[in-house]
Structures are given as C-alpha cells and as structure tokens.
C-alpha positions in Angstrom: 52.0 -18.5 18.3 49.8 -19.8 21.0 46.8 -19.2 18.9 48.3 -21.4 16.2 49.2 -24.2 18.6 45.7 -24.2 20.0 44.1 -24.3 16.5 46.4 -27.2 15.5 45.3 -29.2 18.4 41.6 -28.8 17.5 41.7 -29.6 13.8 42.2 -32.9 11.9 45.6 -34.4 11.2 45.0 -33.8 7.5 44.4 -30.1 8.1 47.3 -29.9 10.4 49.6 -31.3 7.7 48.2 -28.9 5.1 48.7 -25.9 7.3 52.3 -26.9 8.3 53.1 -27.4 4.7 51.7 -24.0 3.7 53.6 -22.2 6.6 56.7 -24.1 5.5 56.4 -22.8 2.0 55.8 -19.3 3.3 59.0 -19.4 5.4 61.0 -20.9 2.5 59.7 -18.0 0.3 58.2 -20.4 -2.3 55.4 -17.9 -2.9 54.8 -19.0 -6.5 53.3 -22.2 -5.2 50.9 -20.4 -2.9 47.6 -18.4 -3.2 48.8 -15.1 -1.8 47.1 -11.7 -1.9 48.0 -8.3 -0.4 45.3 -6.9 1.9 44.1 -3.6 0.6 45.1 -0.6 2.7 47.6 -2.4 4.8 51.1 -4.1 4.8 49.6 -7.5 5.5 49.2 -10.4 3.1 47.0 -13.5 3.2 47.5 -17.0 2.1 44.6 -19.4 1.6 44.7 -23.1 2.3 41.4 -24.8 2.2 39.1 -23.2 4.8 42.1 -21.6 6.6 43.6 -18.1 6.2 47.1 -17.3 7.1 47.7 -13.5 7.7 51.4 -12.4 7.6 53.7 -9.5 6.9 57.4 -9.0 6.1 59.8 -7.5 8.5 62.7 -5.2 7.6 64.8 -8.2 6.6 62.1 -9.5 4.3 61.4 -12.4 6.7 57.9 -13.7 7.0 56.1 -12.9 10.2 52.9 -14.9 10.7 50.2 -12.8 12.5 47.2 -15.1 12.5 45.9 -18.4 11.3 42.1 -18.8 11.4 39.2 -20.4 9.7 37.6 -18.3 6.9 34.6 -16.4 8.0 35.9 -15.6 11.5 36.3 -11.9 10.7 40.0 -12.4 10.3 40.6 -9.5 8.0 39.0 -6.7 10.1 41.9 -7.0 12.6 44.5 -6.3 9.9 42.9 -3.5 7.7 
C-alpha cells in the first residue's frame, strides 16, 4: 500500500477523494456502481475512475485485495496478465 499512499500525496484533493470513494465502494462490494472488468487471461479485475486504474483480485474469502492503483497508460496491465 505504500505505492497508493505515495500516489495519493502527489495528486489533487479532488482525485484523492474520488479514488478513496472508489476503493471504499470496492471494499463494500457495491460493484454495480463501478466500472469493473475482468482482465483476460488472469484472475485480476480493473476498476476505472477518471484517469486512474485500480487493479484488484479476490482472496479465498471473496475479500477484495487491491494490487495496484496507477494512472492509465503506465503499462499497468502488463504486470497482471
């Protein structure tokens, strides 16, 4: 989660709030409110919020595990396929 903390320090307050809200909805399993897609050829999913991508997966208890939060275009998907 250090990567997320570092990213949050660098971005605007507006983007910080948007990402925190998105992550909160993921953790609360309110997926119908989110733009989520399964990544082809893997067990990972992505959620889009503006210019940001949240990569996550589910553990054995169906809990959300966040693997990465990055700006789009940063080759985020190659690490998870």
